[in-house]
N, C-alpha and C positions, 0 to 999 in steps of 0.2 A: 612630207616634212611641214609643207602648210597643213595638211590635216591634222599631224598630232599638235600644231601651234593652235587649229583652234578647239580641239579638246579640251587644250589645257585652258585655253582662257575661260571655256563655257566652266569647266570646272570650278575654276577661280571663281567666277560669278557666283554660281549656285554656293559658293563655301562664304563667299561675300554676304549672299543674301541669308543664311543659317547665323552669321554673327549676329547681322543687324536684327535677324525678327527672332534673336535671344535677349533683346535689352533687356529687357525685364529679370532675367537671372542675373547678368554682367552688368548693368548698370554703372556704364563707362561712358560719359557721353563724348569725352574728347573723342577715345578711338571709336565711339560709333558715326562722329563725325568723317574721318579719316577711311575709313571704312565705307561709307556710303560714297565718298568722292571716289573710291578707289574704281568702285563697283559701275559709277557710272563712266567712268575713265575706261574701264574693259567693256562696257556697253556701246561705248565708242568704237571700239578697234573693233568687237563683235563684227558690225554693221559694214565697217570698210573690209573688214575681209569677207562678208556674204554680200557684196556689193550687186553681186550676181542677180540676186532677188530681185533688185530694184529694175534689172534691164530687163528680164523676161516677164511679167507681171500682165505686157500685152502680147504674150504671146502662148502657142498652145490650146489645149481645151480645155476647159472648166468645168469638172466634174465635182461633184458632193465633197470628195474629200479637199481636195485643191480649195472649194472656197471656206470651207470650215478652216483649214489653216491658215490661210491668209488672214480672215476674221482675227484669230487666232494670235498673229504676229502683228499685223495692225495695233489691234486690242493692246496688244504688250507694250508695246511700242512708245503708245498713249499714257498709258499708266506709269512707264518710268519715265515719261517727261514729267507730266505731273509732279512726280517722286522727286524727281529733281529739282524742279523749279517751286515744290511745297519747301522741301529742305532750304533754301536759302531765306525761307521768310523764318526757317527754325531755328538758324545758327548763331542766333542770339542767346540762342541756351549753351550753346554747344562752346565759340569763340569768341574769348572774350573781346576782340578786335573787330567783331560786327555789329555795324550800324544797324543791323537790323532788329524787330522787338517782334517776339512770337503772339502769336493771337490762339484765340481759340481753335477759331477758324482755321487758318493755316493747320493746327494740332491737327484737328480731324478732319482734312483733307490730307494731311501727308500720312496717318496713320491709317488712313482707307487705303489709299493709291499704294502703299506698303504692302499691307493685307489682300488688296485683290491683285494688287502686282506679283506677289509672290503665289496666288494660286493658278493663276493664269498662264504665269512660266512654267509652273508645272504640267499642266494642259500641254505646253509646246516643249517639253523637253517628253511628254508621253509621245506625240508626233513622232519623234526623232527614233524612241525605242521599238516603234511599232513592229518594224519590220527584225529586228534581233528577236521580238518576242513573236510573230510569228513562224520565224527559224527554228525557236524552242519549240512553240508549238507541234510544228512538220517533224521535228527529230521523234517528241512523244507521243506523234501519231500512230506510228508502228504498234504499242502495246496497250492497252485497255488500263493498267492501272498506273504507266506512266503521265498520260491523260487526266485520267483520275487523280493522281498527287499534285499535277498543274494546278487544276483547276481550285484542289481546296487551298495551295498554294494561293492563287489569285483571291477567293473567299477571304482567308486569315488577312492576306496583305489590306483588301479593301476595307476589313472589320477594326485593322488597325490603324488607316485613315481616318475614320469614323470618329475612332477613340482619341485619337490624337490632337483632333480637330477640335474635339468637344473640351480635352483639358486643357488646351492650347487658350482656348475662349478669342481664337481668331474673329469670330461673329462679333464681337462686341464691338470694334473697330471697324471691320467690313459694313455694317450697316448703320454706321453712326449714332451708337445709340447716346454718347455724349460722356459715358461711363469709363471705367478703368476695369480690363480685366487682369484677373487674379497672375500673378506672376511664378513662374516656376519654382518648382523648389528646388534647385539648382541650375546649372548649366546643361551637364547633361541631360536632365530631364527636359527641358527646353530642346534639345537638340533631335533629341528621342521623340520626342512629339512633331517635330518637324521631318523627320524623316520617314518616321510612320504616315503624314500627311505625303509626302511626295511620293513614296512605294505605291501607296491607293490610289493618289490621281491617277498615276502612269498604267496604272493596271485602267482604269475604268477608262479614260482617254482611249487603252489599247481597244475596248471592249465596245467602247462607243465608234471607233472606225470601222469595227465587223460589219457596224447597221449601217454606217456609211456606204460601204462595199455596196449593201444588196439593196442598197437606194437607188 
């Protein structure tokens, strides 16, 4: 039951990310604010339900895989906190009752932390899907044609990720260029771009884990 609850929370968090990252097409500040608050609440619940992570930090052996996963987890934690703090300074644009006045610096920090947070979250997701993809590869290993199709699929998903990243122009905010990225033509287009990035990043993370296992 607890495992199912964790999966549901993770799916909800990912869904919140998709909604928030599609703001350019949705353009509803009020709902953006409330979904952002929901994401942070889910983030807290996620950490409470996975508190064992903190209890086991000093235990066991540290291999390259565990180091990479911990760096990703702590980086994501820092980015989520930065997102939350910077969003407080942006509330003046969202809620009339907020006494905060948004500044250009707060905007840039918020947008950069959101975009980097989304990308790092996908690496985190890729780590958790690694075992599933390994199982899929073991299943396909019995037939050459199955492995060929699987790696063709990997290539297509990575290509979709690169295409989605370029089309979404997330780099405009990630590297704090000071400009505005072009909004997607529709909500559907925005979500498809983000799904493509998600699939591509998960595959890249999985393949990267193979290299870490060899080191």
